[in-house]
N, C-alpha and C positions, 0 to 999 in steps of 0.2 A: 505536553509535559516532557521535559528533558530527562535523559537517563545518563547520569554520571556515576561511575563506580570507581573504586580504587582497588589496586591489586599489587601485591609484591612481585617484583621482577622475576623472582625465582619460582613462582608458581606457574604452572602450564598455561599457555595462551589457549583461549577457546574462541570459537566463532562468535559466541554470544557476547564476547567482550566488546564487539564493535571496533571502533577506531582505538587502537592502543597508543597512548601518548606518554612517552618517557618524560617525567617532570623533575628529574634530578639534574644537577649541574655536572655530576660525574657519572660515567658509564658504570653500570653494576658489575662488580668484580666477577670475572670468570664467565660472563654471559656472552655467547656468540650472538651476533646480530640476527642471524636467521632463526635462532631459538626464541629471541625476545619478540619478534614479529611486531615491531612498532610501525605505525603510520608516520610518526613524527617524533623528533627529539626536541622538546621545547626547553632548552637550557635557560633561556631568558626569563622563564616563569619561576625558576627555582630560587630558593633563598640565596642571598649574596654569600660569597665565600666567607666573609667576616661573621655573618649571622650563623651560618652553618657550623663553622668552627667553634664559635662561642657556645652554641646549643649542645653540640656533641652528643645528641640523643639522650640528654639527661632529663628524665621525667620531672625532676624538681624545678627545671627551668621552663617547663611547658607553657605556662600562661604567658610568661614574658616573651618567649619565642613566638608564640601564636600572635600576640599583639604586634611585635616587631615585623613579622612576616606579612601580616595584613597591611601594615603601613607601607611595606615595600610593594605589595601588589597594587595599592592605591596609586603609587607613583609609576606604575608600569601598564598604562591602559592599552597600549598596542598589543602586548602579549596576552593580556586578559581578554581583550576583544577577539583575538584569534581563536582562543579556546572556546569562548562563548559561541562563536560562529560554528565551530565544529560540533559542539554539543547540541545546537539547534537543529542540525541536519540529521545526525545519527547518534546512536548510543556511543559513549566515550568511556574508556577505562584509563584512569590516570595511573601510570606504572611508576613505582618507586623501588628503591633498593634497600631501604632501612629494615632492620630486623624487627623493630618495635612497630607493630601494626596499629597501635593506638596513638602514638606520639611521633608523627612524621609530617613533613610538609604537604604530602598528598591529602591528608585528613583536613588540614586547614584550607588548602586550595579547593577541595571539593565543596566544602561549606561556603566558601567565598563565591565560587562560581554559581552555586545554586541560589544564593541570595541575589546575586547580580542578575540572574536570568528570570527571577520572579518579578522584577520591576519592569 
């Protein structure tokens, strides 16, 4: 069973997080690298700049964003496979910078990876 979690970049890193993977295209504002304690920064797995700007963290656009981001993930098998490989070996925490903990790319990515790993 794989263990994939999500965590806001501004919350303290814990040993129980396992491998911490930053899944945003932009570095979290004001965060020092040593404080973030990430194993990798997977910019390629983040939503495209156009999609990110369009969504602008508007919960009213959530379903449309979710569907568009899933379509982008479907077109990015190398990056998805890389994360799946990491998750098969160790617990993984997908780190994101958004304030909204329910409507962000890490939520979609976690669900996507879990479905992918079930097959």
